[in-house]
C-alpha positions as CSV (number, residue, x, y, z in Angstrom):
1,M,0.0,0.0,0.0
2,I,1.5,3.3,-1.1
3,G,0.1,6.5,0.4
4,A,0.8,10.2,-0.2
5,N,2.8,12.9,1.7
6,V,0.6,14.4,4.4
7,T,1.0,17.7,6.2
8,N,-1.5,18.8,8.7
9,A,-4.1,16.5,7.2
10,T,-5.9,13.2,7.9
11,P,-5.2,10.6,5.3
12,N,-7.7,7.8,4.6
13,V,-6.4,4.4,3.3
14,S,-8.1,1.0,2.8
15,V,-6.7,-2.5,2.7
16,P,-8.1,-5.8,1.6
17,A,-9.9,-8.0,4.1
18,N,-7.8,-10.4,6.1
19,A,-4.4,-8.7,5.2
20,G,-2.7,-5.4,5.0
21,N,0.5,-3.6,6.1
22,I,0.9,0.0,7.2
23,A,4.3,1.6,7.1
24,Y,5.4,5.1,7.9
25,A,7.9,7.5,6.5
26,E,8.2,10.7,8.4
27,A,9.9,14.1,8.4
28,L,9.7,15.2,12.0
29,S,12.1,17.4,13.9
30,A,11.9,15.3,17.1
31,A,10.0,12.3,18.5
32,Q,6.2,12.9,18.2
33,T,3.0,11.0,18.6
34,V,0.3,10.5,15.9
35,Q,-3.2,8.9,16.2
36,L,-3.9,5.8,14.2
37,S,-7.6,5.0,13.8
38,I,-8.7,1.6,12.4
39,S,-12.3,0.8,11.6
40,P,-14.2,-1.4,9.1
41,L,-15.3,0.2,5.8
42,S,-18.5,-1.7,5.6
43,G,-20.2,-4.9,6.8
44,S,-18.9,-7.0,9.7
45,V,-15.2,-6.7,9.0
46,Q,-13.5,-6.0,12.2
47,P,-10.4,-3.7,12.8
48,A,-7.3,-5.3,11.6
49,A,-5.4,-7.7,13.9
50,V,-2.6,-5.4,14.9
51,S,-2.8,-6.0,18.7
52,L,-4.2,-2.6,19.4
53,A,-6.0,-1.9,22.6
54,S,-8.8,-0.2,20.7
55,A,-9.7,0.9,17.3
56,T,-7.9,4.2,18.0
57,S,-4.4,3.9,19.4
58,S,-1.3,6.1,19.7
59,V,1.7,5.3,17.5
60,Q,5.0,6.7,18.6
61,I,7.1,7.9,15.6
62,V,10.7,8.2,16.7
63,K,13.2,10.1,14.5
64,P,16.4,8.0,14.0
65,G,19.3,8.9,16.2
66,P,22.8,10.0,15.0
67,V,25.0,7.7,13.0
68,I,28.7,8.5,12.5
69,L,30.1,7.2,9.2
70,P,33.1,4.8,9.1
71,R,36.3,7.0,9.1
72,G,33.9,9.8,9.7
73,V,36.0,11.7,12.2
74,I,38.8,13.6,10.4
75,P,40.8,16.8,10.5
76,A,38.6,19.7,9.1
77,A,41.4,21.2,7.0
78,G,42.6,19.7,3.7
79,P,42.1,16.2,2.4
80,A,42.2,13.6,5.2
81,P,45.3,11.4,4.8
82,F,45.5,7.8,6.1
83,P,45.3,6.7,8.9
84,Y,42.4,9.1,9.5
85,D,43.4,10.2,13.0
86,V,43.2,13.5,14.8
87,S,45.3,15.4,17.4
88,P,44.8,17.3,20.6
89,G,43.3,20.7,20.2
90,A,42.6,20.2,16.5
91,Y,39.7,21.5,14.4
92,V,37.9,18.3,13.5
93,S,34.8,17.3,11.4
94,I,32.4,14.5,12.1
95,Y,30.5,13.1,9.1
96,G,27.3,11.1,9.4
97,T,23.5,11.1,9.3
98,N,20.9,12.5,11.7
99,L,23.6,14.4,13.6
100,A,21.4,17.4,14.1
101,S,17.9,18.5,13.3
102,S,19.0,21.8,11.8
103,S,22.1,23.7,10.8
104,Q,23.6,26.1,13.3
105,I,26.9,28.0,13.7
106,A,28.2,29.1,17.0
107,S,30.0,32.3,17.9
108,R,33.2,32.4,19.9
109,P,33.9,31.3,22.6
110,Y,32.5,28.0,21.2
111,P,29.9,26.3,23.4
112,A,29.8,22.7,24.7
113,Q,26.3,22.3,23.2
114,I,24.4,23.6,20.2
115,G,20.7,23.0,20.3
116,D,20.4,19.5,21.6
117,V,23.7,18.4,20.1
118,Q,26.7,17.4,22.2
119,V,30.1,15.9,21.3
120,I,31.7,14.0,24.1
121,V,35.3,12.7,24.0
122,G,35.8,10.3,26.9
123,T,34.0,12.3,29.6
124,T,34.9,15.7,28.2
125,L,32.3,17.9,26.4
126,A,34.0,19.3,23.3
127,Q,33.7,22.9,22.0
128,I,31.3,22.8,19.0
129,V,31.7,25.2,16.1
130,S,28.8,24.2,13.9
131,V,26.2,21.4,13.5
132,G,24.2,20.1,10.6
133,S,22.4,16.9,9.7
134,G,25.4,15.4,8.0
135,Q,28.4,17.2,9.6
136,I,29.6,18.6,12.9
137,N,32.7,20.8,13.2
138,F,34.3,21.0,16.7
139,V,37.5,21.3,18.6
140,Y,39.0,18.1,19.8
141,P,39.8,18.3,23.5
142,V,43.4,18.2,24.6
143,V,43.8,14.5,25.5
144,A,46.7,12.1,25.6
145,P,47.6,10.4,22.3
146,G,46.0,6.9,21.9
147,L,42.6,5.4,21.4
148,T,39.7,7.6,22.5
149,Q,35.9,7.2,22.5
150,L,33.8,9.9,20.8
151,T,30.1,10.2,21.2
152,V,27.6,12.3,19.3
153,R,24.4,12.8,21.4
154,N,21.2,14.6,20.5
155,A,17.5,14.3,21.6
156,N,17.0,11.2,19.4
157,G,19.9,9.1,20.7
158,Q,23.6,8.8,20.6
159,H,26.4,7.0,18.7
160,T,29.9,6.2,19.9
161,V,33.0,5.4,17.9
162,N,36.7,4.9,18.6
163,V,39.0,7.6,17.4
164,R,42.8,7.4,17.4
165,V,44.6,10.5,18.6
166,A,48.1,11.2,17.3
167,P,50.5,13.7,18.8
168,T,50.2,15.9,15.6
169,T,48.2,15.8,12.4
170,P,49.2,19.0,10.5
171,S,46.5,19.9,7.9
172,I,46.6,23.2,6.0
173,F,43.4,25.0,5.3
174,L,42.7,25.6,1.6
175,L,40.9,28.5,0.0
176,D,39.8,26.8,-3.2
177,A,39.8,23.6,-5.2
178,N,43.2,24.4,-6.7
179,G,44.8,24.1,-3.3
180,A,45.5,27.8,-2.6
181,A,46.8,28.0,1.0
182,A,44.8,30.0,3.6
183,A,47.6,32.5,4.2
184,L,48.1,36.2,4.9
185,N,50.8,38.7,4.5
186,A,51.4,39.0,8.2
187,L,52.1,42.7,8.1
188,S,49.5,44.0,5.7
189,G,46.8,41.4,6.6
190,V,46.1,40.8,2.9
191,V,45.2,37.3,1.7
192,V,48.1,35.8,-0.4
193,S,47.0,35.2,-4.0
194,T,48.4,35.5,-7.5
195,T,47.1,39.1,-7.5
196,A,48.6,39.8,-4.1
197,P,51.7,37.7,-3.9
198,L,54.4,37.7,-1.2
199,R,57.8,39.1,-1.9
200,T,61.3,38.5,-0.5
201,G,61.4,39.6,3.1
202,D,57.7,39.5,3.7
203,F,56.3,37.5,6.6
204,L,53.9,34.7,5.9
205,S,51.1,33.7,8.3
206,L,49.9,30.2,7.3
207,Y,46.7,28.8,8.8
208,L,46.3,25.1,9.6
209,T,45.3,22.8,12.3
210,G,46.8,19.7,14.0
211,L,50.0,21.0,15.6
212,G,49.1,19.2,18.8
213,A,49.7,20.2,22.4
214,T,50.8,23.7,23.3
215,S,52.5,25.5,26.1
216,V,51.7,29.1,27.1
217,R,54.4,31.8,26.9
218,D,53.7,35.5,27.0
219,T,50.0,34.8,26.5
220,L,50.7,32.8,23.3
221,E,50.1,29.1,22.9
222,Y,53.3,27.7,21.3
223,A,53.3,24.3,19.7
224,T,55.2,21.9,22.0
225,M,56.6,20.1,18.9
226,V,58.0,22.7,16.6
227,P,57.1,22.1,13.0
228,V,59.1,22.4,9.8
229,I,57.7,24.3,6.8
230,T,59.0,24.0,3.3
231,I,58.1,26.3,0.5
232,G,59.0,25.2,-3.0
233,G,60.9,22.4,-1.4
234,Q,63.1,24.8,0.6
235,S,63.0,24.7,4.4
236,V,62.1,28.1,5.8
237,P,62.9,29.2,9.4
238,V,59.8,29.4,11.6
239,T,59.3,32.5,13.7
240,Y,56.1,31.3,15.4
241,A,54.1,28.1,15.5
242,G,51.1,27.5,17.7
243,R,47.4,28.5,18.2
244,S,46.2,31.5,16.3
245,P,45.4,34.0,19.1
246,G,41.7,33.9,20.0
247,F,40.7,31.0,17.8
248,A,40.3,27.6,19.4
249,G,41.4,24.8,17.0
250,L,43.1,27.1,14.6
251,D,46.9,27.0,14.3
252,Q,49.2,29.5,12.7
253,I,52.8,29.4,11.4
254,N,54.7,32.6,10.8
255,C,57.9,32.7,8.7
256,Q,59.9,35.1,6.6
257,I,60.2,34.6,2.9
258,P,63.9,34.2,1.9
259,A,65.4,35.3,-1.4
260,G,65.3,33.0,-4.3
261,L,61.7,31.8,-4.0
262,T,59.4,32.8,-6.9
263,G,56.3,31.4,-8.5
264,N,52.6,31.6,-8.8
265,A,52.0,28.2,-7.2
266,L,54.9,27.2,-4.9
267,P,54.1,24.1,-2.9
268,V,53.9,24.5,0.9
269,V,54.2,21.5,3.2
270,V,54.3,21.4,7.1
271,T,55.9,18.5,8.9
272,S,55.6,17.9,12.6
273,N,56.7,14.9,14.7
274,G,57.3,13.0,11.5
275,R,53.8,13.7,10.0
276,S,53.5,15.7,6.8
277,S,50.5,17.8,5.9
278,N,48.6,18.1,2.7
279,T,50.2,20.2,0.0
280,A,49.0,23.8,-0.4
281,F,50.2,26.5,-2.8
282,I,51.2,30.2,-2.4
283,A,52.3,32.9,-4.8
284,I,55.7,34.6,-4.4
285,Q,57.2,37.2,-6.7
């Protein structure tokens, strides 16, 4: 039996005597109750044998709970490289279904709950940046490397998966499908591009996530494990590496552009604790 979509209306359906099935497909924002009335159309046919207390009974329609996809917890920046792990304090995405009933974006400081959605790592509530039905962005708590349990919980249920935490998982944020690095001229604040390239002597601010644990010095959160950055295959001295001030989950590397580097798409790679990032590109004249 196939019915029609119904909104704020009472549908009428009929089934053959002695047999019939009723199935529901719903689009509700939360668990709700509907009324199911069963009565004979004519003659002496009795209400269908569905073990109901009366001809009119309540049917509870429950919206499915959250489901996290396999390998669905990955760094939010750049392509996710094998082995799909994360690191302490990183900006991380969860992919799945029924993760949230609506899309919402939080403002800083990021809360531990958006709507009815929580992300729990072990026993710690994580800071959530945004939620949607298929994706949650959040800041992974600073935990010891190893296997951790992550739970997404909302009003309709919860789902727990194991997530491996590595000391570092450097991942560079990209501005477009061509791999342009999320980078600024540190002094002018202008986004680096082919129309606004860096020049010899300029300071680069590169934005990424996954530098791992930090230690505070002079109000700045320096990366405990100092990364190496290469531009065009050349190692460039790092002047700062750590959290971007005021932005949980966002890391920043500053360095000065040496002489001899030119090109509209020079590859940039960050390596920390033996882990290399995705490749991004910057323009230098």
